[in-house]
DRENKOLZA-812176 format. One record per residue (C-alpha): residue number from 1; residue in three letters; x, y, z. Coordinates in nm, 2 decimals, padded with zeros to 4 digits, m for minus. Layout:
BEGIN
@i=NUM&aa=ala&c1=X&c2=Y&c3=Z;
...
END
This chain:
BEGIN
@i=1&aa=met&c1=00.09&c2=02.00&c3=01.09;
@i=2&aa=lys&c1=m00.16&c2=01.82&c3=00.80;
@i=3&aa=thr&c1=00.17&c2=01.68&c3=00.68;
@i=4&aa=leu&c1=00.25&c2=01.49&c3=00.97;
@i=5&aa=ile&c1=m00.17&c2=01.42&c3=00.96;
@i=6&aa=met&c1=m00.15&c2=01.38&c3=00.53;
@i=7&aa=leu&c1=00.14&c2=01.14&c3=00.58;
@i=8&aa=gly&c1=00.01&c2=00.89&c3=00.87;
@i=9&aa=ser&c1=m00.32&c2=00.90&c3=00.71;
@i=10&aa=leu&c1=m00.16&c2=00.82&c3=00.34;
@i=11&aa=asn&c1=00.06&c2=00.55&c3=00.50;
@i=12&aa=met&c1=m00.28&c2=00.38&c3=00.74;
@i=13&aa=phe&c1=m00.43&c2=00.38&c3=00.40;
@i=14&aa=ile&c1=m00.14&c2=00.20&c3=00.20;
@i=15&aa=ala&c1=m00.12&c2=m00.06&c3=00.58;
@i=16&aa=val&c1=m00.46&c2=m00.12&c3=00.55;
@i=17&aa=ala&c1=m00.47&c2=m00.24&c3=00.19;
@i=18&aa=leu&c1=m00.15&c2=m00.42&c3=00.17;
@i=19&aa=gly&c1=m00.25&c2=m00.57&c3=00.51;
@i=20&aa=ala&c1=m00.59&c2=m00.75&c3=00.29;
@i=21&aa=phe&c1=m00.40&c2=m00.81&c3=00.01;
@i=22&aa=gly&c1=m00.14&c2=m01.03&c3=00.23;
@i=23&aa=ala&c1=m00.40&c2=m01.21&c3=00.37;
@i=24&aa=his&c1=m00.63&c2=m01.25&c3=00.10;
@i=25&aa=ala&c1=m00.39&c2=m01.28&c3=m00.22;
@i=26&aa=leu&c1=m00.05&c2=m01.37&c3=00.01;
@i=27&aa=lys&c1=m00.18&c2=m01.66&c3=00.18;
@i=28&aa=lys&c1=m00.18&c2=m01.95&c3=m00.06;
@i=29&aa=arg&c1=00.14&c2=m01.78&c3=m00.22;
@i=30&aa=leu&c1=00.41&c2=m01.71&c3=00.09;
@i=31&aa=ser&c1=00.52&c2=m01.93&c3=00.29;
@i=32&aa=glu&c1=00.45&c2=m01.97&c3=00.59;
@i=33&aa=asp&c1=00.79&c2=m01.78&c3=00.73;
@i=34&aa=met&c1=00.73&c2=m01.58&c3=00.47;
@i=35&aa=met&c1=00.38&c2=m01.42&c3=00.54;
@i=36&aa=lys&c1=00.59&c2=m01.42&c3=00.92;
@i=37&aa=val&c1=00.79&c2=m01.12&c3=00.76;
@i=38&aa=tyr&c1=00.52&c2=m00.98&c3=00.57;
@i=39&aa=gln&c1=00.33&c2=m00.93&c3=00.82;
@i=40&aa=thr&c1=00.55&c2=m00.77&c3=01.12;
@i=41&aa=gly&c1=00.63&c2=m00.52&c3=00.81;
@i=42&aa=ile&c1=00.22&c2=m00.47&c3=00.87;
@i=43&aa=gln&c1=00.23&c2=m00.49&c3=01.24;
@i=44&aa=tyr&c1=00.48&c2=m00.21&c3=01.22;
@i=45&aa=his&c1=00.34&c2=m00.01&c3=00.91;
@i=46&aa=ile&c1=00.05&c2=00.05&c3=01.11;
@i=47&aa=ala&c1=00.24&c2=00.15&c3=01.46;
@i=48&aa=his&c1=00.43&c2=00.41&c3=01.31;
@i=49&aa=ala&c1=00.21&c2=00.50&c3=01.04;
@i=50&aa=leu&c1=m00.06&c2=00.62&c3=01.42;
@i=51&aa=gly&c1=00.24&c2=00.79&c3=01.55;
@i=52&aa=leu&c1=00.26&c2=01.00&c3=01.21;
@i=53&aa=leu&c1=m00.06&c2=01.12&c3=01.31;
@i=54&aa=leu&c1=m00.04&c2=01.15&c3=01.64;
@i=55&aa=leu&c1=00.25&c2=01.40&c3=01.55;
@i=56&aa=gly&c1=00.08&c2=01.68&c3=01.34;
@i=57&aa=pro&c1=m00.12&c2=01.78&c3=01.65;
@i=58&aa=ile&c1=00.19&c2=01.78&c3=01.88;
@i=59&aa=ser&c1=00.36&c2=01.94&c3=01.72;
@i=60&aa=glu&c1=00.03&c2=02.24&c3=01.70;
@i=61&aa=ser&c1=00.11&c2=02.25&c3=02.08;
@i=62&aa=val&c1=00.52&c2=02.24&c3=02.13;
@i=63&aa=glu&c1=00.76&c2=02.52&c3=02.14;
@i=64&aa=asn&c1=00.96&c2=02.31&c3=01.92;
@i=65&aa=ser&c1=00.80&c2=02.16&c3=01.61;
@i=66&aa=ser&c1=01.09&c2=02.15&c3=01.37;
@i=67&aa=leu&c1=01.18&c2=01.84&c3=01.53;
@i=68&aa=val&c1=00.83&c2=01.72&c3=01.59;
@i=69&aa=ile&c1=00.81&c2=01.69&c3=01.20;
@i=70&aa=met&c1=01.21&c2=01.61&c3=01.23;
@i=71&aa=ala&c1=01.07&c2=01.31&c3=01.39;
@i=72&aa=gly&c1=00.79&c2=01.24&c3=01.20;
@i=73&aa=tyr&c1=01.05&c2=01.24&c3=00.78;
@i=74&aa=val&c1=01.22&c2=00.99&c3=01.01;
@i=75&aa=leu&c1=00.93&c2=00.75&c3=01.11;
@i=76&aa=phe&c1=00.79&c2=00.73&c3=00.73;
@i=77&aa=ala&c1=01.15&c2=00.70&c3=00.68;
@i=78&aa=gly&c1=01.14&c2=00.41&c3=00.91;
@i=79&aa=ile&c1=00.85&c2=00.28&c3=00.76;
@i=80&aa=phe&c1=01.00&c2=00.28&c3=00.40;
@i=81&aa=leu&c1=01.24&c2=00.12&c3=00.51;
@i=82&aa=phe&c1=01.17&c2=m00.13&c3=00.77;
@i=83&aa=ser&c1=00.84&c2=m00.21&c3=00.65;
@i=84&aa=gly&c1=00.92&c2=m00.18&c3=00.28;
@i=85&aa=ser&c1=01.26&c2=m00.41&c3=00.30;
@i=86&aa=leu&c1=01.03&c2=m00.63&c3=00.50;
@i=87&aa=tyr&c1=00.72&c2=m00.65&c3=00.22;
@i=88&aa=ala&c1=01.05&c2=m00.70&c3=m00.07;
@i=89&aa=leu&c1=01.19&c2=m00.97&c3=00.12;
@i=90&aa=ser&c1=00.87&c2=m01.18&c3=00.18;
@i=91&aa=leu&c1=00.72&c2=m01.13&c3=m00.24;
@i=92&aa=ser&c1=01.10&c2=m01.18&c3=m00.35;
@i=93&aa=gly&c1=01.24&c2=m01.38&c3=m00.14;
@i=94&aa=val&c1=01.56&c2=m01.22&c3=m00.21;
@i=95&aa=arg&c1=01.73&c2=m01.27&c3=00.17;
@i=96&aa=lys&c1=01.97&c2=m00.99&c3=00.13;
@i=97&aa=leu&c1=01.68&c2=m00.71&c3=00.13;
@i=98&aa=gly&c1=01.65&c2=m00.84&c3=00.55;
@i=99&aa=ala&c1=02.00&c2=m00.63&c3=00.57;
@i=100&aa=ile&c1=01.80&c2=m00.29&c3=00.52;
@i=101&aa=thr&c1=01.50&c2=m00.39&c3=00.78;
@i=102&aa=pro&c1=01.79&c2=m00.27&c3=01.05;
@i=103&aa=leu&c1=01.84&c2=00.07&c3=00.94;
@i=104&aa=gly&c1=01.42&c2=00.18&c3=00.95;
@i=105&aa=gly&c1=01.42&c2=m00.01&c3=01.27;
@i=106&aa=leu&c1=01.70&c2=00.22&c3=01.38;
@i=107&aa=ala&c1=01.50&c2=00.53&c3=01.21;
@i=108&aa=phe&c1=01.26&c2=00.45&c3=01.38;
@i=109&aa=leu&c1=01.44&c2=00.44&c3=01.79;
@i=110&aa=ala&c1=01.57&c2=00.79&c3=01.67;
@i=111&aa=gly&c1=01.17&c2=00.93&c3=01.55;
@i=112&aa=trp&c1=01.11&c2=00.86&c3=01.88;
@i=113&aa=ile&c1=01.42&c2=01.00&c3=02.07;
@i=114&aa=ile&c1=01.41&c2=01.27&c3=01.79;
@i=115&aa=leu&c1=01.02&c2=01.30&c3=01.98;
@i=116&aa=met&c1=01.15&c2=01.28&c3=02.31;
@i=117&aa=ile&c1=01.31&c2=01.56&c3=02.29;
@i=118&aa=ala&c1=01.14&c2=01.78&c3=02.10;
@i=119&aa=val&c1=00.87&c2=01.80&c3=02.39;
@i=120&aa=ala&c1=01.16&c2=01.82&c3=02.69;
END
């Protein structure tokens, strides 16, 4: 489905832009620990944006395409919650934002389980 490919493309753009921003503008402003937190957000953002890109063609080739689309939206929520909370934590230093991160991790896990069910 085009929506998943668009969502994946947009998220790849954002992840690359934020990665470049981190490498150039934040490297000297963030502590080493906060830079690692930021980079973890980038790593998971890219991995799951690539997943979104793959779900587009997959949704066209399986019977249960609505589940594949649902998996994509759950992965997108995971990007927002997991990577977004890590970006916010690293930039603000507010440690309580780290409590949101596991919710994003659960969304990633749920998205991949939904995909497994869709293609089974």
